N, C-alpha and C positions, 0 to 999 in steps of 0.2 A: 607623131605628127607627120603627115604626108609632106613630101618635098614641095608640092605645089602650094603649100601653106606657109612656106618659109621664104624670107628674104635672105639670099645667100651671097649674091655677087657684090663686090666692092662698089661697082657702078651704081647699083640700086641703093646701097647704104648712103653713098655720097649724095645722090639725088634727093633722098628723103631728108638728110641733114641740111642740105642747102636750100631746097625749095619748100620743105614742109614746115609745119608749125609745131611748137613744143609746149608741153605742160609738165609740171613737176610737183612732187610733194617731197617729204623728207627722205623717202626710201627709193623713189623711182623718178626717172625722167622719161617721157614718152614723146617721140617725134612721130608725126603722122603726115601722110601725103595722100589725099583722095585719088583713087584710081577707078577707072571704069572696068570692073572685072566681076566675076561671079562670086568671089569670096575674099575674105581678108588674107593678108600675108603678114607675117611677123618675123622680125629679126631680134636677136638677143645679144646684149653686150654686157659682159661681166669683167671688170678690170682685175688685173693681177694684184692690185692693192688690197683686194678683198680677201685674199688668201691663196693657198697653194691650189694645184689643179683639182684635188679632191673636193675642196670647199667650193671652188668655182663651178665644177660640174654638178655638185649637189644643188646649188642655187639654180643652175640652168634646167636641171631635171624638174625641180619644183615649179619653176616658171612655165615650162612646157605643159606640165600637168594642169596648172591653173588656167592656162590659155585654153586647153582642151575642155576644161570644165566650164569656162565662161563663153566658149565659142558660140552657143546659140544666141547670145546677146550682143556679139560684136558686129560692128558695121563693116561693110565691104570696102576696106581701104588698106593701104600699106602702112605699117608702123614698126618702129624700133623701140624696144624697151631697154633702158640702161639702168642697171642696178647701182645703187649708191652705198656708201659705207654704212655699216650697221645692219644691212639686210641679212648677213650671215648668222646673226644671233636670233632672228625672229622665228617664231613658230610658224607652222603652215597656215594657221588661221589668221595670224597677224599679217603675214605676207599677202594672203588673199584679200584682206580688208584694205591694205595699202594699195595693192594693184587695182582693185575695183574702184577705189577712190580716185586715183589718178586717171583711169580710163574714163570715168564719168566726167572729170574736169575737162578732158579733151573731146567730149561728145563721141567717144568711141564705143561706149557701153550703153545699151538701151534696154531697160527693164522688160518692156513688152515684146521686143523683137525675138521671134522664134525661128530664125532663118536656118542656119547651118546646124546639122546634128553630127555628121561624120567628119572627123579630122584625122 
């Protein structure tokens, strides 16, 4: 995923957490903050409680791949995805279903939207 598609700075994370809205299901919490920009930006948060570095990096790799796969349907906003306990034992398809569900709850995923292709 290109750097322009990532939320990296602590200032941006804090702004999204403080001013944004949140939605959640059993496996993910998503904070979002609408922005006037050309494409979405995403930040990932995986707690040390979920496992060692190998486990956390595997979760983040899967999440980045899922975001890339879902990117044509994502709205142009900033959002942060927080992984919850239990995500480390899910299969790729179960993770995709849970992520799609929580993004739909937050109106961040739109079926008919065919905007961005390259991430």
